[in-house]
NUVEXLUM-184905 format. One record per residue: residue number from 1; residue in one letter; y negated, x, z of N, C-alpha, C, CB in turn. Coordinates in steps of 0.1 Angstrom, whole numbers, always signed. Glycine has a CB too. Layout:
REM NUVEXLUM-184905
(NUM,a,(Y,X,Z),(Y,X,Z),(Y,X,Z),(Y,X,Z))
...
***
This chain:
REM NUVEXLUM-184905
(1,m,(+37,+388,-136),(+43,+385,-121),(+35,+374,-116),(+42,+397,-110))
(2,q,(+40,+361,-111),(+35,+350,-104),(+27,+355,-91),(+47,+339,-101))
(3,k,(+15,+349,-91),(+6,+350,-81),(+14,+342,-68),(-8,+344,-86))
(4,r,(+11,+348,-55),(+16,+342,-45),(+6,+333,-38),(+21,+352,-38))
(5,i,(+10,+322,-33),(+3,+315,-25),(+8,+311,-12),(-1,+304,-31))
(6,l,(+3,+312,+0),(+5,+307,+14),(+1,+292,+16),(-2,+315,+24))
(7,v,(+7,+284,+19),(+3,+273,+24),(+7,+269,+38),(+6,+264,+16))
(8,v,(-3,+266,+44),(-3,+264,+59),(-5,+251,+61),(-12,+272,+67))
(9,d,(+5,+244,+68),(+2,+230,+74),(+12,+229,+85),(+4,+216,+62))
(10,d,(+9,+222,+96),(+20,+217,+103),(+28,+202,+100),(+15,+218,+118))
(11,d,(+24,+197,+90),(+31,+184,+84),(+40,+190,+74),(+21,+172,+77))
(12,t,(+54,+187,+76),(+67,+193,+68),(+63,+186,+55),(+85,+190,+74))
(13,m,(+62,+171,+55),(+58,+165,+42),(+48,+171,+33),(+55,+153,+43))
(14,n,(+38,+174,+42),(+26,+178,+33),(+32,+194,+26),(+8,+181,+44))
(15,l,(+37,+201,+34),(+42,+216,+28),(+52,+212,+14),(+51,+226,+42))
(16,k,(+60,+204,+19),(+69,+201,+7),(+63,+196,-9),(+77,+190,+12))
(17,r,(+54,+187,-5),(+46,+180,-15),(+38,+193,-21),(+36,+166,-7))
(18,t,(+32,+200,-16),(+21,+210,-19),(+33,+218,-29),(+12,+220,-3))
(19,r,(+42,+224,-22),(+53,+235,-30),(+57,+229,-42),(+67,+238,-23))
(20,m,(+59,+216,-42),(+64,+206,-55),(+53,+209,-64),(+65,+188,-51))
(21,i,(+40,+208,-62),(+30,+209,-71),(+28,+222,-77),(+20,+205,-66))
(22,l,(+30,+234,-69),(+27,+247,-72),(+40,+254,-80),(+23,+255,-59))
(23,k,(+48,+251,-75),(+60,+262,-75),(+65,+265,-92),(+75,+254,-65))
(24,d,(+61,+253,-101),(+64,+260,-114),(+53,+268,-118),(+66,+250,-125))
(25,y,(+43,+272,-112),(+32,+281,-115),(+30,+292,-107),(+21,+274,-116))
(26,y,(+36,+293,-95),(+29,+303,-85),(+42,+305,-76),(+14,+298,-74))
(27,d,(+42,+314,-68),(+52,+318,-59),(+48,+312,-45),(+53,+334,-60))
(28,v,(+54,+304,-40),(+51,+298,-28),(+59,+300,-12),(+52,+285,-32))
(29,l,(+47,+307,-6),(+53,+308,+9),(+51,+297,+18),(+47,+319,+15))
(30,l,(+58,+292,+29),(+53,+279,+35),(+51,+285,+49),(+64,+265,+34))
(31,a,(+43,+278,+57),(+41,+284,+72),(+37,+270,+78),(+28,+298,+75))
(32,e,(+45,+267,+89),(+41,+256,+95),(+30,+257,+108),(+54,+249,+99))
(33,s,(+26,+268,+111),(+13,+268,+120),(+5,+281,+117),(+17,+268,+136))
(34,g,(-5,+282,+124),(-13,+292,+121),(-8,+304,+127),(-26,+289,+125))
(35,a,(+1,+307,+136),(+7,+319,+142),(+17,+320,+130),(+15,+316,+159))
(36,e,(+24,+315,+125),(+36,+318,+116),(+30,+323,+105),(+45,+306,+112))
(37,a,(+15,+319,+101),(+11,+322,+90),(+4,+337,+92),(+2,+310,+85))
(38,l,(+1,+341,+103),(-7,+356,+105),(+7,+364,+105),(-16,+359,+122))
(39,e,(+21,+359,+110),(+29,+369,+111),(+33,+372,+95),(+41,+365,+120))
(40,k,(+34,+361,+85),(+38,+363,+72),(+30,+371,+63),(+40,+351,+65))
(41,l,(+15,+368,+71),(+4,+382,+60),(+4,+395,+66),(-15,+379,+58))
(42,k,(+11,+397,+77),(+15,+414,+81),(+27,+416,+71),(+22,+417,+100))
(43,k,(+35,+410,+68),(+49,+413,+59),(+45,+411,+43),(+64,+401,+63))
(44,e,(+38,+400,+40),(+40,+394,+26),(+23,+398,+17),(+45,+374,+27))
(45,k,(+23,+401,+7),(+14,+403,-1),(+11,+388,-9),(+18,+416,-10))
(46,v,(+1,+384,-2),(-4,+371,-7),(-19,+369,-15),(-3,+363,+6))
(47,d,(-20,+362,-26),(-29,+362,-34),(-42,+353,-30),(-22,+359,-45))
(48,l,(-36,+338,-25),(-45,+328,-19),(-38,+319,-6),(-49,+317,-32))
(49,i,(-46,+316,-2),(-40,+306,+12),(-48,+294,+12),(-41,+313,+28))
(50,l,(-38,+285,+12),(-40,+272,+15),(-39,+267,+27),(-33,+265,+9))
(51,l,(-50,+264,+36),(-49,+265,+50),(-53,+248,+57),(-61,+279,+55))
(52,d,(-48,+246,+65),(-51,+233,+69),(-60,+233,+81),(-37,+224,+71))
(53,i,(-68,+224,+81),(-76,+227,+91),(-73,+219,+108),(-90,+224,+85))
(54,a,(-65,+210,+107),(-63,+205,+116),(-50,+206,+123),(-65,+195,+114))
(55,m,(-44,+215,+129),(-33,+219,+133),(-32,+220,+150),(-29,+232,+124))
(56,p,(-21,+217,+155),(-18,+221,+170),(-22,+235,+173),(-2,+219,+172))
(57,k,(-22,+238,+184),(-21,+254,+192),(-32,+259,+187),(-8,+264,+188))
(58,m,(-32,+266,+173),(-42,+270,+168),(-46,+264,+154),(-40,+284,+167))
(59,n,(-58,+259,+152),(-63,+253,+140),(-65,+259,+131),(-73,+246,+141))
(60,g,(-70,+257,+116),(-73,+265,+107),(-84,+274,+109),(-74,+259,+96))
(61,i,(-96,+268,+112),(-110,+277,+117),(-104,+288,+126),(-124,+267,+127))
(62,e,(-95,+286,+135),(-91,+297,+145),(-79,+308,+137),(-85,+289,+159))
(63,t,(-72,+301,+129),(-65,+311,+120),(-72,+320,+110),(-54,+303,+112))
(64,f,(-81,+317,+105),(-93,+322,+97),(-100,+332,+103),(-102,+312,+94))
(65,e,(-104,+330,+115),(-110,+338,+126),(-104,+351,+128),(-110,+332,+137))
(66,c,(-89,+347,+131),(-79,+358,+132),(-76,+367,+122),(-69,+353,+135))
(67,m,(-78,+362,+109),(-73,+368,+99),(-86,+378,+98),(-69,+359,+86))
(68,k,(-96,+373,+97),(-110,+382,+96),(-109,+393,+105),(-125,+373,+99))
(69,e,(-106,+388,+118),(-106,+404,+130),(-96,+412,+128),(-104,+402,+146))
(70,n,(-83,+404,+118),(-75,+417,+115),(-75,+422,+100),(-60,+415,+119))
(71,h,(-88,+421,+95),(-91,+424,+83),(-81,+421,+68),(-94,+438,+85))
(72,l,(-77,+406,+72),(-66,+401,+62),(-76,+395,+53),(-53,+389,+69))
(73,e,(-79,+398,+41),(-90,+393,+33),(-81,+386,+19),(-101,+406,+30))
(74,v,(-79,+377,+21),(-71,+367,+12),(-84,+355,+11),(-53,+361,+18))
(75,p,(-85,+352,-2),(-92,+339,-4),(-84,+326,+3),(-93,+337,-20))
(76,v,(-94,+317,+10),(-89,+305,+16),(-94,+293,+9),(-92,+306,+30))
(77,i,(-86,+284,+5),(-91,+270,+4),(-86,+261,+15),(-86,+265,-9))
(78,f,(-95,+258,+21),(-90,+248,+35),(-85,+233,+28),(-106,+245,+47))
(79,l,(-77,+227,+35),(-73,+216,+33),(-73,+209,+45),(-61,+216,+28))
(80,t,(-82,+195,+42),(-85,+187,+54),(-83,+171,+50),(-100,+190,+59))
(81,a,(-78,+166,+62),(-78,+153,+61),(-89,+143,+69),(-66,+150,+65))
(82,s,(-94,+153,+80),(-107,+149,+84),(-122,+147,+72),(-109,+162,+94))
(83,g,(-128,+138,+77),(-138,+137,+69),(-150,+145,+77),(-141,+121,+65))
(84,y,(-149,+153,+89),(-157,+159,+95),(-163,+169,+86),(-153,+163,+105))
(85,e,(-176,+167,+82),(-184,+177,+74),(-185,+190,+81),(-199,+172,+73))
(86,d,(-188,+190,+94),(-190,+203,+103),(-175,+210,+102),(-194,+198,+121))
(87,d,(-167,+205,+102),(-152,+214,+100),(-154,+221,+86),(-137,+202,+99))
(88,v,(-156,+213,+75),(-158,+221,+63),(-171,+231,+64),(-161,+210,+50))
(89,r,(-181,+230,+67),(-192,+239,+68),(-192,+249,+76),(-202,+234,+71))
(90,s,(-181,+248,+87),(-181,+259,+95),(-168,+268,+86),(-178,+254,+113))
(91,a,(-160,+262,+80),(-150,+269,+70),(-158,+276,+59),(-141,+259,+62))
(92,i,(-167,+271,+51),(-173,+277,+43),(-183,+289,+49),(-180,+268,+35))
(93,r,(-189,+290,+60),(-197,+296,+68),(-191,+309,+69),(-199,+290,+80))
(94,l,(-176,+306,+73),(-165,+316,+74),(-162,+326,+65),(-154,+311,+77))
(95,g,(-165,+319,+51),(-160,+326,+40),(-153,+320,+32),(-154,+335,+42))
(96,a,(-146,+307,+34),(-138,+301,+26),(-142,+298,+14),(-134,+292,+30))
(97,v,(-133,+300,+2),(-139,+300,-12),(-139,+286,-15),(-132,+309,-23))
(98,n,(-130,+276,-9),(-132,+263,-13),(-127,+254,-4),(-125,+261,-25))
(99,y,(-126,+241,-5),(-121,+231,+3),(-115,+220,-4),(-130,+226,+11))
(100,l,(-104,+212,-1),(-99,+201,-9),(-97,+193,+2),(-87,+202,-18))
(101,k,(-100,+178,+2),(-98,+167,+9),(-85,+161,+7),(-108,+159,+7))
(102,k,(-75,+159,+18),(-63,+152,+18),(-66,+138,+19),(-54,+156,+29))
(103,p,(-60,+129,+12),(-46,+135,+4),(-51,+136,-9),(-30,+126,+3))
(104,f,(-50,+148,-16),(-53,+153,-30),(-44,+149,-43),(-52,+167,-28))
(105,y,(-50,+147,-54),(-45,+147,-67),(-39,+161,-72),(-55,+142,-75))
(106,p,(-26,+161,-76),(-23,+174,-81),(-28,+181,-89),(-14,+175,-83))
(107,r,(-33,+175,-99),(-42,+180,-110),(-54,+187,-102),(-47,+166,-121))
(108,e,(-61,+183,-97),(-71,+186,-85),(-69,+198,-77),(-71,+177,-75))
(109,l,(-58,+199,-71),(-54,+212,-66),(-53,+224,-74),(-43,+211,-60))
(110,l,(-43,+219,-85),(-41,+231,-98),(-49,+237,-100),(-38,+227,-110))
(111,k,(-62,+228,-104),(-75,+234,-108),(-83,+243,-101),(-84,+225,-111))
(112,r,(-84,+236,-89),(-90,+245,-75),(-83,+260,-76),(-86,+237,-58))
(113,v,(-69,+261,-74),(-61,+271,-73),(-63,+281,-83),(-49,+267,-73))
(114,a,(-61,+273,-95),(-65,+284,-108),(-81,+289,-109),(-62,+276,-125))
(115,k,(-88,+282,-104),(-101,+288,-106),(-103,+299,-95),(-113,+277,-106))
(116,e,(-97,+298,-84),(-98,+310,-74),(-92,+321,-79),(-91,+308,-61))
(117,l,(-78,+317,-86),(-72,+330,-90),(-78,+336,-103),(-56,+328,-92))
(118,d,(-86,+329,-110),(-94,+334,-121),(-86,+331,-132),(-98,+349,-122))
(119,e,(-76,+321,-134),(-68,+316,-141),(-73,+302,-150),(-58,+315,-133))
(120,g,(-85,+297,-145),(-90,+285,-150),(-101,+284,-159),(-94,+278,-142))
***
C-alpha cells in the first residue's frame, strides 16, 4: 500500500508541482491552509507532512504547534522559501524531521521523503 503524504501550502502552483513530483510514488493529499490541514488530519491517516512555513492566518509553525497540542504525531518536513534560519531552527526545535528550501529539485524532494519514510 502506498504511503500517504499531506502537502500544505497556500500557493496552488506549489501544491500542483509537489503533487506532480510525488504522485507516481505516494498517495498525495493537498491542503491550502493550516486549518484545512488540521481538519484533514482528523479524518485521514497520513504518513508524512510537507508543510510550508509562510502561510497567511496560520503559518506552518503555528500549524505544527496545533498538531502537537492535539497529539497528531506525524513526521513533518518543512518547506521554506524564506532564508530565515530562525524559522528553520524553530521548526527543528519543535520536532520537524527535516526541511527543504524552495524552490527545490524534484530529486531532492523525493530523496528527503524516502529517507523519512525509511525507503531510501
